[in-house]
N, C-alpha and C positions, 0 to 999 in steps of 0.2 A: 553928572555921571550917568544917571538913569536916562537922561535925554540922549546922550551919546550912544549908550547901549541900544536904546530903542531904534535909533537911526541906523545903526549897524545891522540890527536884525531885519529892519525893513529893506535895507539895501541888499542883504543876502537873499531875502525872499524874492525880490524883484529879479535878481540875477538868475536864480533858479527857474523862475517863470519864463524868462527870456530864453534860457538854454532849452527847457522842455519844449517851448513853442517852436523854436528853430529846428530841433531834431524832428519833431512830429511833422511839421510842414514840409521839410526836405524829403522825408520818407514818402509822404503822400504824393508830393509832386513827381518824384521819381517813378512811382507806381503808375500814375496817370500817364506820364510821358511814354512809359514802356507800353502801356495798353494802346495808346494812340498810334505808336509806331507800328504795331502789329496790324492795325486797321488800315493805315494809310499806305503801308508798304507790304503787300501780300508776298508770301513766299513764292519765288520764281521756280518754275519747273522746267528743267532743261532736258531735252531729249538726247541724252548721252548715248543711249543704245538704240540702234536702228530698229524699226518695227519688225516683229517676228514674221518670218516668211510663212505664207499660206501653205498648209499641207493639204494633200488630196489623197483620199482613200479609194482605191480602185480594186474591184473584185471581178474575177473571171470564173465562169461556170458553164460547163457543158451540161445542159439540162435535158439530155436524152429525149429526142423526138418531142420537143416542146410544142404542145398544141392541145388537141382534144384528149391526149393521154393524161392530162393533169386536171384533177377536179378542184372544186373551190377550196377544200381543206388543204390540199397540197399546195395550191397557189398561195394561200395564207401562210403556210409554213415557209415557203421560199421568200415571201415578202418580209417576214419577221427575221429571217436569217440575214438578209442584205440591207435592212433598213438603215443601219448606221454607216453605210458607205456612201460615196459620192457618185461613183460611176460603176455600173454593172455591164460587163460584156457577156453576152450569151451566145454559145455555139449550139448547133443542132436544133434550130427552130424549123418546124415543119413547113414545107412549101405549100401545103394546103391552106385554104382560108383560115383554118383553125389555128395556124401558127401565129400570124400577126394578131389575131383576136386574143390569143392567150397572152401575148406581150402587152397588148392594150389593157387587158384585165389586170395583169400584174402591176402595171403602172398605176391603175386606178386604186388598187388596194394600198399601194405605197402612199398615194396621195391622201389617203384617209388615216395616215399614221403621223401626221404633224408636220410634214414638209411637202413642198411642191416638186413633182417629178415630171420629166418629159421622156419621150422615147422615139426611136426610129428603127425600122426594120429594113434589111437589105432586100434587093432582088434575089431571086434564086441563083445559086452558083451555076456555072456553065458546064461542069464536067460530070463524070459519073458520081453517084451517091449525092445528088444535088440536095441542097438544103439552104436555109437562110441563116443570117446572123441578126443580132439586135443589140442595141445599146439603150440603157435606161439611165438617166442621170438626174441629180438633184440640181434644180435650176438656181438655187441660192449659191451654189459653189462654182458651177461652170456653165458655159453656153457653147453651142456649136459654132464653129467658124467654117463657113462654106457647107457644101453638101457631102455627107459621107459617100464612099464609093467602094465598089469591089475593085481590087487591084488589077489594072490593065497590064502591069509589068509581068504578072504571073498567069495571066489569062492564057489558057491552052497549055500551060506548063504544069499546072497542078489541077486536081479534080475540083477542089473547093477553094477558089481564090480568096485570099484574106480580105476582110472588110475594114476599110480605113476611115477613121473619124477624127477630126481635128477639134480639140476642146480648148477653151481659153477662159481666163479670168483676169481682167485688168492687164497687167504686163506679162502674166504667165500664159504659156500655151504648150500643148503637147499633142502629139499624133499617136493614136492607138491603132494597132493592127491586130484584129481578132482572127484566129485561124483554127481550123479543124483539119488536121492532116488525115491522109488515108490510113486504113487499118494496118496493123503490123504485118498481116498476111500479104499486103501489097507493097511493102517496103517504103515506109514513110521517109526514110533517109533521103530519097531522091527529091522529095518535096521540101523537107526542112533545110536541106543544104542550099536551097535557092532563095530563102527568105532575105538574105543579105542584099539581094538585088533591089528589094523595095527600099532598104536603107540607102542604097546608092542613088536611088531616084528621088530621095527626100533628105539629102545630107544637111540641109539647113534647118530641119525640124528636130525637136526633142522627141525621140520615138521610143515606143515600147511595143513588143510583140507578146501576145498573150493567147492562151487557149489550150486546146487539147492537141498535143503534138504526137501522141501515140509513140513517144520515145523519151528516154531519160535525157536529162540535161547533160549527162556525162558523155553522150554519144558524139562521135566525131562529126555527125551531121550538122552540129551547131558550131563547128570550128570557124566557119566563115563569118558567122555573126560575132563570135568572140573576138575575131581579128579586128572587127570594127568597134571594139570596146563595149560590147554588150555582155552583161552578166545575168545569170539566172537568179530569180528571187529566192527560190528554195532549192536545196540540194539534198540528195539521198532521202527524198520524201515521196512515199507512195500516195497516189491520188485517185486511183480507180478502186471500185469496190469488188470484192470477191463475190462469187455466187453463193458460197457458204462460208461460215466462220470456220477457220482451221487453227487449232492451237491458240484460240483467243484472238487471232488476227483477222481483221475485217478488210484491210486494204491489200491491193494486189500489185499494181504497177506504178512506176514513176512516169506518168504521162503528161500531167498538166503543169504549166509554169507561166511565169512572166519574165521576159528578158528586157532589161532596161539599159540605156546608155549611161555608163557610170560617170562620164564627163559632164552630164547635164542634170542628173538626178541624184539627190541624197536620200537614202532610205532611212525613214524614221522607225518603221517596224514592218513586219511582214509575217505571213503564216498561212495556215489552212484552217478550214472549219470542218471538222469531222462530224458532220450532222448525223451520220449513221448511229452514233451513240444515243441519239434521241429516240430511237425506235427499238422495239422489242426484238425484231428479226431483220435480217438483211433483205429479205423479200419485201418487207414494208418500206425500208429505206430506199430500195432500188425503184420504188414507184416515184420517188422524187427524181433520182438520177443514179447512174452507175459511176458517177464521178463526184468528188468533193470539190468545193471551190477553193481557189488560191487567191490571196489578197496581198496588197502592198500599200503602204502609206509613204508618200514621197513629198519632198519639197524640191523646187528647182534651184540649181546652183546659180 
């Protein structure tokens, strides 16, 4: 009887050992297989969403007799103001050698702020109140396509014909027209109402008109552009500086803007930079300019 009991006990112990060994081995094997699977079959990444469209930040600024009137400190301030944009359009560059020199110096200052910039300056405009235009751009974002040009379409029709520059980046391209209209005393309506002719001559291009129009975007002078599906970037926004602060107000007139083709551009953001708030007096601010810059961030549809 004792022998039988001993045999039974030994048999039970063996069964327990077999069960424990089986469970332990199976668990370890499963763990190893799972680990091996992760190594041999990496997770697949599928591009379910298309790549985000490239955005472009464009700023326009009438820099009031831009040339020898700007000292190093003022150029540094201008560079710091525009450094985070991709393209800068400048109106009212002096026709004297000091004008292009100031543009070159501004580009050089920008080049020392962490990005590479290039620039181009127009010939002098052909009518009364002659001046130059300039573009400065970040080369990592855009490059020029062809040679910028003063508009032949409006040559002899306006005093300061717009300056056109075609920028591109891979599959994106857009044509900018920078313009400084005649003063309000000379009726800028007769010039602004003709801008649509440049569009008519470049219907295959994605266009924007920008600059100092010396007129509010509400004026009927822009109706021809609006009929071609152009919209103003800002509305009911003053952009010129007063001579003196009045009732806390520093801004005077709704002169500067950017008009864009709504069928081709999607606006990510837009606005102004009221740099006058950085100065103690308007007199000091007006050493930079009597206009504040207007900007837009766009993607192409």
